[in-house]
C-alpha positions as CSV (number, residue, x, y, z in Angstrom):
1,M,78.0,20.9,-5.5
2,A,75.0,20.5,-7.8
3,D,75.6,19.8,-11.5
4,R,72.6,21.9,-12.4
5,V,71.0,24.9,-10.8
6,C,67.3,25.8,-10.9
7,L,66.8,29.4,-11.9
8,G,63.0,29.6,-11.6
9,A,59.6,27.9,-12.0
10,V,56.7,28.7,-14.2
11,T,53.7,29.7,-12.1
12,G,51.2,30.1,-15.0
13,A,50.3,31.9,-18.2
14,H,50.3,35.7,-18.6
15,G,47.9,37.0,-21.2
16,I,46.9,35.2,-24.4
17,R,50.1,35.4,-26.5
18,G,52.1,32.6,-24.9
19,L,53.9,34.6,-22.1
20,V,54.5,32.8,-18.8
21,K,55.0,34.0,-15.3
22,V,58.2,32.7,-13.7
23,K,59.0,32.7,-10.0
24,P,62.7,33.5,-10.1
25,F,65.3,31.9,-7.8
26,T,68.0,34.3,-8.9
27,E,69.3,37.3,-7.0
28,N,68.3,39.5,-10.0
29,P,64.9,38.3,-11.3
30,E,65.8,39.0,-14.9
31,D,68.7,36.6,-14.7
32,V,66.3,33.6,-15.3
33,A,67.1,34.2,-18.9
34,A,70.7,35.4,-18.6
35,Y,72.7,32.1,-18.8
36,G,71.6,30.7,-22.2
37,P,69.0,28.0,-22.9
38,V,67.5,26.3,-19.9
39,E,66.2,22.7,-19.5
40,D,63.3,21.2,-17.6
41,E,64.1,19.0,-14.5
42,S,64.5,15.8,-16.6
43,G,66.8,17.5,-19.1
44,A,64.6,16.3,-21.9
45,R,63.3,19.7,-23.0
46,R,65.3,22.8,-23.8
47,F,63.9,26.4,-23.8
48,K,65.2,29.8,-25.0
49,L,63.8,32.5,-22.7
50,A,63.4,36.3,-23.1
51,V,62.3,38.4,-20.1
52,S,59.7,41.0,-21.1
53,G,58.8,42.5,-17.7
54,Q,57.8,41.9,-14.1
55,H,54.5,41.2,-12.4
56,K,54.4,41.2,-8.6
57,E,56.9,38.5,-7.5
58,T,57.3,37.0,-10.9
59,V,59.0,37.9,-14.2
60,I,57.1,37.7,-17.5
61,V,58.9,35.5,-19.9
62,Q,58.6,34.6,-23.6
63,V,59.5,31.0,-24.2
64,E,60.6,30.4,-27.8
65,G,58.0,28.4,-29.6
66,V,55.2,29.1,-27.2
67,A,52.7,31.3,-28.9
68,D,49.3,30.9,-27.1
69,R,47.8,30.7,-23.6
70,D,47.1,27.0,-23.7
71,S,50.8,26.2,-24.6
72,A,51.9,28.6,-21.9
73,E,49.6,27.1,-19.3
74,A,50.9,23.6,-20.2
75,L,54.3,24.8,-18.8
76,R,52.9,25.5,-15.3
77,G,55.1,23.9,-12.7
78,T,58.1,23.5,-15.1
79,R,61.4,24.3,-13.4
80,F,64.1,25.9,-15.5
81,Y,67.7,24.6,-15.0
82,V,71.2,25.5,-16.3
83,P,74.5,23.7,-15.9
84,R,76.3,24.9,-12.8
85,S,79.3,25.7,-15.1
86,A,77.1,28.4,-16.9
87,L,77.0,30.5,-13.7
88,P,79.7,32.9,-12.6
89,E,81.6,31.9,-9.4
90,P,80.0,33.5,-6.4
91,E,81.8,36.3,-4.7
92,D,83.6,35.6,-1.4
93,G,81.1,35.0,1.4
94,A,78.3,34.4,-1.1
95,Y,76.9,31.0,-2.0
96,Y,74.4,29.4,-4.4
97,H,71.6,28.0,-2.4
98,A,71.9,24.8,-4.5
99,D,75.4,24.3,-3.1
100,L,74.2,24.4,0.5
101,I,71.5,21.7,0.1
102,G,72.6,18.5,1.6
103,L,75.3,19.9,3.8
104,A,75.6,18.6,7.4
105,V,74.7,21.1,10.1
106,V,77.0,21.0,13.1
107,T,77.4,23.3,16.1
108,V,80.7,25.2,16.8
109,S,81.3,22.6,19.5
110,G,80.9,19.8,16.9
111,E,77.5,18.5,17.8
112,A,75.6,17.1,14.7
113,L,72.2,18.8,14.3
114,G,71.1,17.5,11.0
115,R,71.3,18.1,7.2
116,V,70.2,21.2,5.1
117,T,67.1,20.4,3.1
118,A,66.2,23.9,1.7
119,M,66.9,27.6,1.7
120,H,64.1,30.1,2.0
121,D,63.7,33.9,1.8
122,F,60.3,35.0,3.0
123,G,61.3,38.7,2.8
124,A,63.3,39.1,6.0
125,G,66.5,37.4,4.9
126,D,67.6,33.9,4.1
127,L,66.7,30.9,6.3
128,I,68.3,27.5,6.4
129,E,65.8,24.6,6.7
130,Y,67.3,21.4,8.0
131,V,66.1,18.0,9.2
132,S,67.4,17.4,12.6
133,V,68.8,14.1,13.8
134,D,65.5,13.5,15.5
135,G,63.6,13.9,12.2
136,A,62.1,17.3,12.9
137,S,62.2,20.1,10.4
138,R,63.9,23.2,11.8
139,M,65.0,26.6,10.5
140,L,67.9,28.9,11.3
141,P,68.7,32.4,10.0
142,F,71.5,32.3,7.5
143,T,73.5,35.2,9.0
144,E,77.2,35.4,9.9
145,A,76.3,35.3,13.6
146,T,74.3,32.1,13.3
147,V,76.4,30.5,10.5
148,P,80.0,31.6,11.2
149,E,81.5,29.0,8.8
150,V,80.4,27.5,5.5
151,D,82.7,24.6,4.6
152,L,81.8,23.5,1.1
153,A,84.8,21.2,0.8
154,G,84.0,19.5,4.1
155,R,80.3,19.5,3.2
156,R,79.1,21.2,6.4
157,L,77.7,24.3,7.9
158,V,79.0,25.3,11.3
159,V,76.3,27.0,13.2
160,D,76.1,29.0,16.5
161,P,72.3,29.2,17.0
162,P,70.7,31.4,19.5
163,E,69.7,29.6,22.7
164,G,66.5,27.6,22.3
165,L,66.3,27.8,18.5
166,T,67.4,24.2,17.9
167,E,65.0,22.6,20.4
């Protein structure tokens, strides 16, 4: 499992007083600020966040020490991380996307299909993106029917894809 988890990414400035728009990667958008100070990807910078609202698909966040638009704009592209240990344990049958990245993808009959590279939600439910053994990028719905077993200890997802979906 990942040592750190990305909670969101700055998409730009909001207004002139240092607020930023953050694309949340959390189930509840406001949770980007719920687990204490966050770090950038390198771990070199730490930030204290306070959510002040929502705007379309983003949350509006005040970053401590950022007081003007130029400083806010300089954070564009910054991803916010927390230690995995700061997060609550997921409920049974729920998983942090970060824990699924890198898992082997195998069929119920044991055929190796590839390795998980990303998780997506384009509005109709979670999708697993994986690179197949032939190097192609493919996606599968992350549902109980398609993914009957998530074996974190064994580092694999057992899948039963609908016919034709892995070709």
